[in-house]
Structures are given as structure tokens and as C-alpha cells.
ROZALO-133465 format. One record per residue: residue number from 1; residue in three letters; y, x, z of N, C-alpha, C in turn. Coordinates in steps of 0.2 Angstrom, whole numbers, always signed. Layout:
R,resi,resn,ny,nx,nz,cay,cax,caz,cy,cx,cz
R,NUM,ALA,Y,X,Z,Y,X,Z,Y,X,Z .
...
***
This chain:
R,resi,resn,ny,nx,nz,cay,cax,caz,cy,cx,cz
R,1,MET,+263,-82,+316,+262,-85,+309,+256,-89,+309 .
R,2,ASP,+256,-96,+307,+250,-100,+307,+245,-98,+302 .
R,3,PRO,+239,-96,+304,+235,-94,+299,+233,-100,+294 .
R,4,SER,+234,-106,+296,+232,-111,+292,+237,-112,+286 .
R,5,ASN,+243,-109,+287,+248,-110,+282,+247,-104,+276 .
R,6,SER,+243,-99,+278,+242,-94,+273,+239,-96,+267 .
R,7,GLN,+240,-93,+261,+237,-95,+255,+232,-89,+253 .
R,8,THR,+226,-92,+251,+221,-87,+249,+222,-85,+242 .
R,9,SER,+223,-79,+240,+225,-78,+233,+218,-76,+229 .
R,10,THR,+217,-79,+223,+212,-79,+219,+213,-73,+214 .
R,11,PRO,+208,-68,+214,+209,-62,+209,+210,-65,+202 .
R,12,LYS,+214,-63,+198,+215,-65,+191,+210,-61,+187 .
R,13,PRO,+206,-64,+182,+201,-61,+178,+205,-55,+174 .
R,14,ASN,+201,-50,+174,+203,-44,+171,+202,-45,+163 .
R,15,PRO,+208,-45,+160,+208,-46,+152,+204,-41,+148 .
R,16,ILE,+204,-35,+151,+200,-30,+147,+192,-31,+148 .
R,17,ALA,+190,-33,+154,+183,-35,+155,+181,-41,+151 .
R,18,ARG,+185,-46,+151,+184,-52,+148,+183,-51,+140 .
R,19,THR,+188,-47,+137,+187,-45,+130,+181,-41,+129 .
R,20,GLY,+179,-36,+134,+173,-32,+133,+167,-36,+133 .
R,21,GLY,+167,-41,+137,+161,-46,+137,+160,-50,+130 .
R,22,ARG,+166,-52,+128,+165,-55,+121,+163,-51,+116 .
R,23,VAL,+166,-45,+116,+164,-40,+111,+156,-38,+111 .
R,24,LEU,+154,-38,+117,+147,-36,+119,+142,-42,+116 .
R,25,ARG,+144,-48,+118,+140,-54,+115,+140,-54,+108 .
R,26,LEU,+146,-53,+105,+147,-53,+97,+142,-48,+94 .
R,27,VAL,+142,-42,+97,+138,-36,+94,+131,-38,+95 .
R,28,LEU,+129,-41,+101,+122,-43,+102,+120,-48,+97 .
R,29,LEU,+124,-53,+95,+123,-58,+91,+122,-55,+84 .
R,30,ILE,+126,-51,+82,+126,-47,+75,+119,-44,+75 .
R,31,TYR,+117,-40,+80,+111,-36,+80,+105,-41,+80 .
R,32,LEU,+105,-46,+83,+99,-51,+83,+99,-54,+76 .
R,33,GLY,+105,-55,+73,+105,-58,+66,+102,-53,+61 .
R,34,ILE,+104,-47,+62,+101,-42,+57,+93,-42,+58 .
R,35,CYS,+91,-42,+64,+84,-42,+65,+80,-48,+62 .
R,36,LEU,+84,-54,+63,+81,-60,+60,+81,-59,+52 .
R,37,LEU,+87,-57,+49,+87,-56,+42,+82,-52,+39 .
R,38,LEU,+80,-46,+43,+75,-41,+41,+68,-45,+41 .
R,39,MET,+67,-49,+46,+61,-52,+47,+60,-57,+41 .
R,40,VAL,+65,-61,+39,+65,-66,+34,+64,-62,+27 .
R,41,MET,+67,-56,+26,+67,-53,+20,+61,-48,+19 .
R,42,GLU,+57,-47,+24,+52,-42,+24,+48,-42,+18 .
R,43,SER,+45,-48,+16,+41,-48,+10,+44,-46,+4 .
R,44,ARG,+51,-48,+3,+55,-47,-3,+56,-39,-3 .
R,45,LEU,+56,-36,+3,+58,-29,+3,+51,-25,+1 .
R,46,ILE,+46,-28,+3,+39,-24,+2,+36,-25,-4 .
R,47,TYR,+36,-32,-6,+33,-34,-13,+38,-35,-18 .
R,48,ILE,+38,-31,-23,+43,-32,-28,+40,-33,-35 .
R,49,PRO,+37,-38,-37,+33,-39,-43,+38,-39,-49 .
R,50,PRO,+36,-35,-54,+40,-35,-60,+39,-41,-64 .
R,51,PRO,+44,-43,-69,+43,-49,-73,+36,-49,-76 .
R,52,ALA,+33,-54,-76,+26,-54,-79,+27,-54,-87 .
R,53,ARG,+22,-51,-90,+22,-50,-97,+15,-51,-100 .
R,54,ASP,+14,-51,-106,+7,-52,-109,+5,-45,-112 .
R,55,ALA,+0,-42,-110,-2,-36,-112,-9,-36,-116 .
R,56,TYR,-10,-42,-118,-17,-44,-121,-18,-39,-127 .
R,57,VAL,-13,-39,-132,-14,-35,-138,-15,-28,-137 .
R,58,GLU,-11,-25,-132,-11,-18,-130,-18,-17,-127 .
R,59,ALA,-20,-21,-122,-26,-20,-119,-32,-20,-123 .
R,60,GLU,-32,-25,-128,-37,-25,-133,-38,-19,-137 .
R,61,ARG,-32,-17,-139,-32,-11,-144,-35,-5,-140 .
R,62,LEU,-34,-4,-134,-36,+1,-130,-43,+0,-127 .
R,63,GLY,-47,-5,-129,-54,-7,-127,-54,-10,-121 .
R,64,GLY,-49,-13,-118,-49,-17,-112,-51,-24,-113 .
R,65,GLU,-54,-27,-108,-56,-34,-107,-53,-37,-102 .
R,66,GLU,-51,-44,-103,-48,-47,-97,-53,-49,-92 .
R,67,ALA,-50,-48,-86,-54,-49,-80,-51,-55,-76 .
R,68,ARG,-55,-60,-74,-53,-65,-70,-58,-67,-65 .
R,69,PHE,-56,-67,-58,-60,-68,-53,-56,-71,-47 .
R,70,GLN,-60,-73,-42,-56,-76,-36,-57,-73,-30 .
R,71,ALA,-52,-73,-25,-53,-70,-19,-57,-76,-15 .
R,72,GLU,-58,-74,-9,-62,-78,-4,-59,-85,-3 .
R,73,ASP,-52,-85,-3,-49,-91,-2,-47,-95,-8 .
R,74,GLN,-51,-93,-13,-50,-96,-20,-44,-95,-24 .
R,75,THR,-40,-90,-22,-34,-88,-26,-37,-85,-32 .
R,76,ASN,-34,-87,-38,-36,-84,-44,-33,-78,-46 .
R,77,LEU,-36,-73,-47,-34,-66,-49,-35,-64,-56 .
R,78,HIS,-31,-59,-58,-31,-57,-65,-31,-49,-65 .
R,79,GLY,-34,-46,-70,-33,-39,-71,-36,-37,-78 .
R,80,TRP,-37,-31,-79,-40,-28,-86,-45,-23,-84 .
R,81,TYR,-51,-24,-88,-57,-20,-86,-58,-16,-92 .
R,82,PHE,-59,-9,-91,-60,-4,-96,-67,-1,-95 .
R,83,PRO,-72,-4,-98,-79,-2,-97,-80,+5,-101 .
R,84,LYS,-85,+9,-98,-87,+15,-100,-94,+15,-101 .
R,85,SER,-97,+14,-107,-104,+14,-108,-108,+20,-106 .
R,86,GLY,-113,+19,-102,-117,+25,-100,-115,+28,-94 .
R,87,SER,-109,+27,-91,-106,+30,-85,-109,+27,-79 .
R,88,LYS,-110,+31,-74,-112,+28,-67,-106,+28,-62 .
R,89,ARG,-100,+30,-65,-94,+29,-61,-90,+23,-62 .
R,90,ALA,-88,+20,-57,-83,+14,-57,-78,+15,-52 .
R,91,ILE,-71,+13,-55,-65,+15,-51,-61,+8,-51 .
R,92,VAL,-59,+6,-45,-53,+1,-45,-47,+5,-44 .
R,93,TYR,-42,+3,-48,-35,+5,-47,-31,+0,-43 .
R,94,PHE,-28,+2,-37,-23,-2,-33,-16,+0,-35 .
R,95,HIS,-12,-4,-38,-5,-2,-40,+0,-2,-34 .
R,96,GLY,+6,+1,-35,+11,+1,-31,+15,-6,-30 .
R,97,ASN,+20,-6,-26,+23,-12,-24,+28,-15,-30 .
R,98,GLY,+29,-10,-35,+34,-12,-40,+31,-12,-47 .
R,99,GLU,+24,-12,-47,+21,-12,-54,+16,-18,-54 .
R,100,ASP,+13,-19,-60,+7,-23,-60,+2,-21,-65 .
R,101,ALA,-3,-25,-66,-9,-23,-71,-7,-22,-78 .
R,102,ASP,-2,-26,-80,+0,-26,-87,+3,-20,-89 .
R,103,GLN,+7,-17,-84,+10,-11,-85,+6,-5,-85 .
R,104,ASN,-1,-6,-82,-5,+0,-81,-11,-1,-86 .
R,105,VAL,-11,-4,-92,-16,-4,-97,-17,+3,-100 .
R,106,ASP,-12,+6,-101,-12,+13,-103,-16,+18,-98 .
R,107,LEU,-14,+17,-92,-17,+21,-87,-24,+19,-86 .
R,108,GLY,-26,+13,-87,-33,+11,-86,-37,+14,-92 .
R,109,ALA,-35,+14,-98,-38,+18,-103,-39,+25,-102 .
R,110,TYR,-33,+28,-100,-33,+35,-99,-38,+37,-93 .
R,111,LEU,-38,+34,-88,-43,+35,-83,-50,+35,-85 .
R,112,ARG,-51,+29,-89,-58,+28,-92,-60,+34,-95 .
R,113,ASP,-56,+37,-100,-58,+42,-104,-58,+49,-100 .
R,114,CYS,-53,+51,-96,-53,+57,-93,-58,+58,-87 .
R,115,LEU,-59,+52,-84,-64,+52,-78,-71,+50,-80 .
R,116,ASP,-72,+48,-86,-79,+45,-88,-81,+40,-83 .
R,117,ALA,-77,+35,-83,-78,+30,-78,-76,+23,-81 .
R,118,SER,-79,+18,-78,-77,+11,-80,-71,+9,-75 .
R,119,ILE,-66,+7,-77,-60,+6,-73,-58,-2,-73 .
R,120,LEU,-56,-4,-67,-53,-10,-66,-46,-9,-63 .
R,121,VAL,-41,-12,-67,-34,-12,-65,-32,-20,-64 .
R,122,PHE,-30,-22,-58,-29,-29,-57,-23,-30,-53 .
R,123,ASP,-21,-36,-52,-15,-38,-49,-17,-42,-42 .
R,124,TYR,-13,-40,-37,-13,-43,-31,-10,-50,-32 .
R,125,ARG,-12,-55,-27,-9,-61,-28,-1,-61,-28 .
R,126,GLY,+2,-65,-32,+9,-65,-33,+12,-60,-38 .
R,127,TYR,+7,-56,-41,+9,-51,-46,+6,-53,-53 .
R,128,GLY,+9,-51,-58,+7,-52,-65,+4,-59,-66 .
R,129,HIS,-2,-60,-68,-5,-66,-69,-9,-69,-63 .
R,130,SER,-9,-66,-58,-13,-68,-52,-9,-73,-48 .
R,131,GLU,-12,-78,-45,-9,-84,-42,-7,-81,-35 .
R,132,GLY,-3,-86,-31,-2,-85,-24,+4,-81,-23 .
R,133,THR,+5,-79,-16,+11,-76,-13,+8,-70,-9 .
R,134,PRO,+11,-64,-11,+8,-58,-7,+10,-58,+0 .
R,135,ASP,+5,-55,+4,+5,-53,+11,+0,-49,+12 .
R,136,GLU,+0,-45,+18,-5,-40,+19,-12,-43,+19 .
R,137,ASP,-13,-48,+23,-20,-50,+24,-23,-53,+17 .
R,138,GLY,-18,-56,+13,-20,-59,+7,-22,-54,+2 .
R,139,ILE,-18,-49,+1,-19,-44,-4,-25,-39,-2 .
R,140,ILE,-27,-39,+4,-33,-35,+6,-39,-39,+4 .
R,141,GLY,-38,-46,+5,-44,-50,+3,-45,-49,-5 .
R,142,ASP,-39,-49,-8,-39,-48,-16,-43,-41,-18 .
R,143,SER,-41,-36,-14,-44,-30,-15,-52,-30,-14 .
R,144,VAL,-54,-33,-9,-61,-34,-8,-65,-38,-14 .
R,145,ALA,-61,-43,-16,-64,-47,-22,-64,-43,-28 .
R,146,ALA,-59,-38,-29,-59,-34,-35,-65,-29,-35 .
R,147,GLN,-66,-26,-29,-71,-21,-28,-78,-24,-29 .
R,148,LYS,-79,-30,-27,-85,-34,-28,-86,-36,-35 .
R,149,TRP,-81,-38,-38,-81,-39,-46,-83,-33,-50 .
R,150,LEU,-80,-28,-49,-82,-22,-53,-89,-20,-51 .
R,151,ALA,-91,-20,-45,-98,-18,-43,-103,-22,-47 .
R,152,LYS,-101,-29,-47,-106,-33,-51,-106,-31,-59 .
R,153,GLN,-100,-30,-61,-100,-28,-69,-104,-22,-70 .
R,154,THR,-104,-17,-65,-107,-11,-67,-114,-10,-63 .
R,155,HIS,-116,-15,-60,-123,-15,-57,-123,-10,-52 .
R,156,LEU,-118,-10,-48,-118,-5,-42,-117,-9,-36 .
R,157,ASP,-119,-6,-30,-117,-8,-24,-109,-7,-23 .
R,158,PRO,-106,-12,-20,-99,-11,-19,-97,-4,-15 .
R,159,SER,-101,-2,-11,-100,+4,-7,-100,+10,-12 .
R,160,LYS,-103,+9,-18,-103,+15,-23,-98,+15,-28 .
R,161,VAL,-93,+10,-27,-87,+10,-31,-81,+15,-28 .
R,162,ILE,-78,+18,-33,-72,+23,-31,-66,+19,-30 .
R,163,LEU,-62,+20,-25,-56,+16,-25,-50,+21,-25 .
R,164,PHE,-45,+20,-30,-39,+24,-31,-33,+20,-30 .
R,165,GLY,-29,+22,-25,-23,+18,-23,-17,+23,-23 .
R,166,ARG,-12,+20,-26,-5,+23,-26,+0,+20,-22 .
R,167,SER,+4,+23,-18,+9,+21,-14,+7,+15,-10 .
R,168,LEU,+10,+9,-11,+7,+3,-7,-1,+2,-8 .
R,169,GLY,-3,+4,-14,-10,+3,-16,-14,+7,-12 .
R,170,GLY,-12,+13,-9,-16,+17,-5,-17,+14,+1 .
R,171,GLY,-13,+10,+4,-14,+6,+10,-19,+0,+9 .
R,172,VAL,-19,-3,+3,-23,-8,+1,-30,-5,+0 .
R,173,ALA,-31,+1,-3,-37,+4,-4,-41,+6,+2 .
R,174,VAL,-37,+9,+7,-40,+11,+13,-43,+5,+17 .
R,175,ALA,-39,-1,+17,-41,-7,+20,-48,-9,+17 .
R,176,ALA,-48,-9,+10,-54,-11,+7,-60,-7,+8 .
R,177,ALA,-59,+0,+9,-64,+5,+10,-67,+4,+18 .
R,178,GLU,-62,+2,+22,-64,+0,+29,-69,-6,+29 .
R,179,GLN,-68,-11,+25,-72,-17,+25,-79,-16,+21 .
R,180,LEU,-79,-13,+15,-84,-12,+11,-87,-5,+10 .
R,181,GLY,-84,+0,+12,-86,+6,+11,-83,+8,+4 .
R,182,ALA,-84,+14,+2,-83,+17,-5,-86,+23,-6 .
R,183,LYS,-88,+25,-13,-90,+31,-14,-85,+37,-13 .
R,184,ALA,-79,+35,-14,-74,+40,-12,-67,+36,-12 .
R,185,LEU,-62,+39,-9,-55,+36,-9,-51,+42,-12 .
R,186,ILE,-47,+39,-17,-42,+44,-21,-35,+41,-19 .
R,187,LEU,-31,+44,-15,-25,+42,-13,-19,+46,-16 .
R,188,HIS,-14,+42,-18,-8,+46,-21,-2,+43,-19 .
R,189,SER,+2,+47,-16,+9,+45,-14,+9,+40,-9 .
R,190,THR,+4,+40,-4,+4,+34,+1,+5,+37,+8 .
R,191,PHE,+5,+32,+13,+7,+33,+19,+1,+33,+24 .
R,192,ALA,+3,+35,+30,-2,+34,+36,-1,+27,+39 .
R,193,ASN,+5,+25,+40,+7,+18,+42,+13,+16,+39 .
R,194,MET,+13,+10,+36,+20,+8,+33,+25,+7,+38 .
R,195,ASP,+23,+4,+44,+29,+3,+49,+32,+9,+51 .
R,196,ASP,+29,+15,+51,+32,+21,+52,+38,+23,+47 .
R,197,ILE,+36,+22,+41,+41,+23,+36,+47,+18,+37 .
R,198,ALA,+46,+12,+38,+51,+7,+40,+55,+9,+46 .
R,199,ALA,+52,+11,+51,+55,+13,+57,+60,+19,+56 .
R,200,SER,+58,+23,+51,+62,+29,+50,+69,+27,+46 .
R,201,GLN,+68,+21,+42,+74,+19,+38,+78,+14,+42 .
R,202,TYR,+75,+11,+47,+79,+7,+52,+78,+9,+59 .
R,203,PRO,+81,+15,+61,+79,+17,+68,+82,+13,+74 .
R,204,PHE,+87,+9,+73,+89,+5,+78,+86,-2,+79 .
R,205,ILE,+81,-3,+74,+78,-10,+74,+71,-9,+77 .
R,206,PRO,+68,-13,+81,+61,-13,+84,+56,-15,+78 .
R,207,VAL,+56,-11,+73,+52,-13,+67,+45,-14,+69 .
R,208,ARG,+42,-9,+73,+35,-10,+74,+33,-16,+78 .
R,209,TRP,+37,-19,+81,+36,-26,+85,+37,-32,+80 .
R,210,LEU,+41,-31,+75,+44,-36,+71,+40,-37,+64 .
R,211,MET,+37,-31,+61,+34,-31,+55,+27,-35,+55 .
R,212,ARG,+27,-40,+50,+21,-44,+49,+16,-40,+44 .
R,213,ASN,+18,-35,+40,+14,-32,+35,+15,-24,+37 .
R,214,PRO,+12,-22,+42,+13,-15,+44,+8,-10,+41 .
R,215,PHE,+3,-12,+38,-2,-8,+34,-3,-1,+38 .
R,216,ARG,-7,-2,+43,-8,+4,+48,-15,+7,+45 .
R,217,SER,-14,+11,+40,-20,+14,+37,-23,+19,+41 .
R,218,LEU,-19,+22,+46,-22,+28,+50,-27,+25,+54 .
R,219,GLN,-27,+20,+57,-32,+17,+61,-38,+15,+57 .
R,220,ARG,-37,+12,+51,-42,+10,+47,-46,+16,+44 .
R,221,MET,-42,+21,+43,-46,+27,+40,-51,+30,+45 .
R,222,LYS,-50,+29,+51,-55,+31,+57,-61,+28,+56 .
R,223,HIS,-61,+22,+53,-68,+18,+52,-71,+19,+45 .
R,224,PHE,-68,+23,+41,-71,+25,+34,-74,+32,+35 .
R,225,THR,-80,+33,+33,-84,+39,+34,-85,+43,+27 .
R,226,GLY,-82,+40,+22,-83,+43,+15,-78,+49,+13 .
R,227,PRO,-79,+52,+8,-75,+57,+5,-68,+55,+3 .
R,228,VAL,-63,+59,+4,-56,+57,+3,-52,+63,-1 .
R,229,LEU,-49,+61,-7,-45,+66,-10,-38,+63,-10 .
R,230,GLN,-33,+67,-8,-26,+64,-7,-21,+68,-10 .
R,231,PHE,-17,+65,-14,-11,+69,-18,-5,+67,-15 .
R,232,HIS,+0,+71,-14,+7,+70,-12,+12,+75,-14 .
R,233,GLY,+17,+72,-17,+23,+77,-19,+27,+79,-13 .
R,234,THR,+29,+86,-14,+33,+89,-8,+40,+86,-8 .
R,235,ALA,+42,+83,-13,+49,+80,-14,+49,+73,-14 .
R,236,ASP,+44,+70,-12,+43,+62,-12,+49,+59,-7 .
R,237,GLU,+54,+56,-10,+60,+53,-7,+58,+47,-4 .
R,238,LEU,+53,+43,-5,+52,+36,-2,+47,+37,+3 .
R,239,ILE,+42,+41,+2,+37,+42,+8,+36,+50,+9 .
R,240,PRO,+41,+53,+13,+40,+60,+14,+33,+62,+16 .
R,241,ILE,+32,+68,+14,+25,+71,+14,+22,+71,+22 .
R,242,GLU,+27,+72,+26,+25,+72,+33,+22,+65,+36 .
R,243,TYR,+24,+60,+32,+21,+53,+34,+14,+52,+30 .
R,244,ALA,+12,+57,+26,+6,+56,+23,+0,+60,+26 .
R,245,ARG,+2,+66,+29,-3,+71,+32,-7,+68,+37 .
R,246,PRO,-4,+64,+42,-9,+61,+47,-15,+57,+45 .
R,247,LEU,-14,+54,+39,-19,+50,+36,-25,+55,+34 .
R,248,TYR,-23,+60,+31,-28,+65,+29,-32,+68,+35 .
R,249,GLU,-28,+70,+40,-31,+73,+46,-35,+68,+50 .
R,250,ALA,-35,+61,+49,-39,+57,+52,-46,+56,+48 .
R,251,VAL,-47,+59,+42,-53,+59,+38,-59,+63,+42 .
R,252,THR,-64,+60,+43,-70,+63,+47,-75,+66,+42 .
R,253,ASN,-75,+64,+36,-80,+67,+31,-78,+74,+29 .
R,254,LYS,-83,+79,+29,-82,+86,+27,-79,+86,+20 .
R,255,HIS,-81,+81,+15,-78,+81,+9,-71,+78,+8 .
R,256,LYS,-66,+82,+9,-59,+80,+9,-55,+85,+7 .
R,257,LYS,-49,+83,+3,-45,+88,+0,-38,+85,+0 .
R,258,PHE,-33,+89,+2,-26,+87,+1,-23,+91,-4 .
R,259,VAL,-20,+88,-9,-17,+92,-14,-9,+90,-14 .
R,260,GLU,-6,+96,-13,+2,+96,-13,+4,+96,-20 .
R,261,ILE,+9,+92,-22,+12,+93,-29,+19,+96,-28 .
R,262,PRO,+20,+102,-30,+26,+105,-29,+32,+102,-32 .
R,263,GLY,+37,+100,-28,+43,+96,-31,+41,+89,-34 .
R,264,GLY,+35,+87,-32,+33,+80,-35,+37,+75,-31 .
R,265,ARG,+40,+70,-35,+44,+64,-32,+39,+58,-32 .
R,266,HIS,+41,+53,-29,+37,+47,-28,+35,+44,-35 .
R,267,ASN,+39,+43,-39,+37,+39,-45,+36,+43,-51 .
R,268,ASP,+35,+50,-50,+33,+54,-56,+26,+52,-59 .
R,269,PRO,+25,+53,-65,+18,+52,-68,+13,+56,-65 .
R,270,LEU,+7,+55,-66,+1,+59,-64,+2,+66,-66 .
R,271,ALA,+1,+71,-62,+1,+78,-64,-4,+79,-70 .
R,272,ALA,-2,+84,-74,-6,+86,-80,-14,+87,-78 .
R,273,ASN,-15,+90,-72,-21,+92,-70,-25,+87,-66 .
R,274,PHE,-22,+81,-65,-24,+76,-61,-32,+75,-62 .
R,275,CYS,-34,+73,-68,-41,+71,-69,-45,+77,-68 .
R,276,GLU,-43,+83,-70,-47,+89,-69,-48,+90,-61 .
R,277,VAL,-43,+89,-57,-44,+90,-50,-49,+84,-47 .
R,278,VAL,-48,+78,-50,-52,+72,-47,-60,+73,-50 .
R,279,ASN,-61,+76,-56,-67,+77,-58,-71,+82,-54 .
R,280,GLU,-67,+87,-53,-70,+93,-49,-73,+90,-42 .
R,281,PHE,-68,+86,-39,-70,+83,-32,-76,+78,-33 .
R,282,LEU,-76,+74,-38,-81,+69,-38,-88,+73,-40 .
R,283,ILE,-88,+78,-44,-94,+82,-45,-97,+85,-39 .
R,284,GLY,-92,+87,-35,-94,+90,-28,-98,+85,-24 .
R,285,ILE,-96,+78,-24,-100,+73,-20,-105,+70,-23 .
R,286,GLU,-105,+69,-29,-110,+65,-33,-118,+67,-32 .
R,287,PRO,-119,+74,-32,-126,+75,-31,-129,+73,-24 .
R,288,SER,-125,+74,-19,-127,+72,-12,-127,+65,-10 .
R,289,GLU,-122,+61,-14,-121,+54,-12,-120,+53,-5 .
R,290,THR,-115,+57,-2,-115,+56,+5,-110,+51,+8 .
R,291,SER,-107,+47,+3,-102,+42,+6,-106,+36,+7 .
R,292,LYS,-103,+32,+12,-105,+26,+14,-101,+20,+12 .
***
């Protein structure tokens, strides 16, 4: 038989392999699409400002004064100031991601009275009556401006102002303390690293590589040498308590305390003994003025 007359047969494509390749490409495209969507939606998932309202009458009734100041980049910021005559304590309250200063005028007056302190509750950029759009670097800059503003009003060095942060506000407060110092940090229902929380919610997404607002408080806490009082509910459904403990463990100051709230959930109101615990803690550090 003449070899030249033989026909070389070409293997036919395996339809199963071809279909599998198409499915794999489709799955990959869907996965990349989800990653891209989460990146685009990140700010909307983290920052959830409530509709702005006017709390002027309520704040005035409670003895509050309007506070207006600017961040270093000239963003105009707004808040409410509750002065306490004769007090040497000054506290900035850093709110969570779904609240604003107008919602916290009652809290500002309450803290002023029960902690015998001048209180500033203010809005990050993009919240309430503050201008701009929120992002991590921007609201950290806002927090530094707020701390400096309150220090000026109360004739204190910024490092002698107490910072109180709740939820997202805890991450903001830790960042401010890293930059300016603080007399003490009071943290409530906050995290060690926000990207750890996000990674637990989206385990199949490389969140730590993609997030632009990771709020890595754990590393920042290592640079703060002052006292820390931390509260956390044992039933917190948004930030489980195991994501909060590493932050406390990173505190180097001997004046530190972790308060578990039995059965406490993320959005519960402050515990009835909150001010009692805070006052006891502050009295313990005030004579020595050990914070920086």
C-alpha cells in the first residue's frame, strides 16, 4: 500500500472538554464581575449616611452649640458642641457608619452630664451637614480636625482630649489617636481590622487585596501608648467579639480594660452602667496623666 495515499486522521474535538472550557470561562467572568462590583460598591457598603435633618432646636434645648470647622483639605465639617463649664475633660464622639451628629444630640448631652465633660459630636465628610464624600483617608483627616477644634475650645493640648469611637467610629478614633495621641481611647463595638470582617463575609473574594478602606486599627493601635477602655457585646452579630479582642491585646499601656456586655448586640443602646465604668476608668488615669 502506497503510504502517500494514506489519509492522516485529525482527532475530533471532545464536546465535553469544549463545553467544560466554556463553563470555566463563564464562571471566571462571573467571579471577576462580582469582584469588580464589590470594588465599585465598596463605599456604599461601608458608608451609609442617614437622610440629613435639622436638629438645631433640639440641640439648643439641650445646651448644645453648632460647631463648624474645616479639615486640612478645606472640606467644611459640621457638628454639635456641648460645653461643660469648669470641667477639664473633653471628649470627641466618633459615630458609626449608619448614624450622624444630628441623631446624637441626645447622646452628646447625656455624655456631658454623666461624664462631667465637654463633648463634641460631629459628622465625617458626606454625613449630616458636612461636605464631601467619605473615604478612609478623608474621614481620618476629619477626625484630626475635630480633635484639634475641641482642644482649642477647651484650652487643652490635642493629646489631652479623650476619643470615644463606636463601630466604624472606633477605627476612626484609633487612627486619630495614632496621629495626635489622646488622653484615653474609649472603644465600643469596634474591630481590630475592618478587612477581616469583610473577608469573613465574602470568604471566596480576595477582600484584603481589593479593599480601599480596610481600617487596619490593629497596626495603628501598636503606635498609641495611652490608656484604652474597650466595650463589646458577646452577641454582636455584625462584629463578633473575636474580631475585637486582638485590638485590646495590642494595647501596651498598663491602664487598659476590656468590658464584655453579656448578650449585647451591635446596635444596642449604651449599658445602664456605661458612664459609671467610664468614670471609674478615667479617675484611675487622671491623677498620673500617663497618656501621651
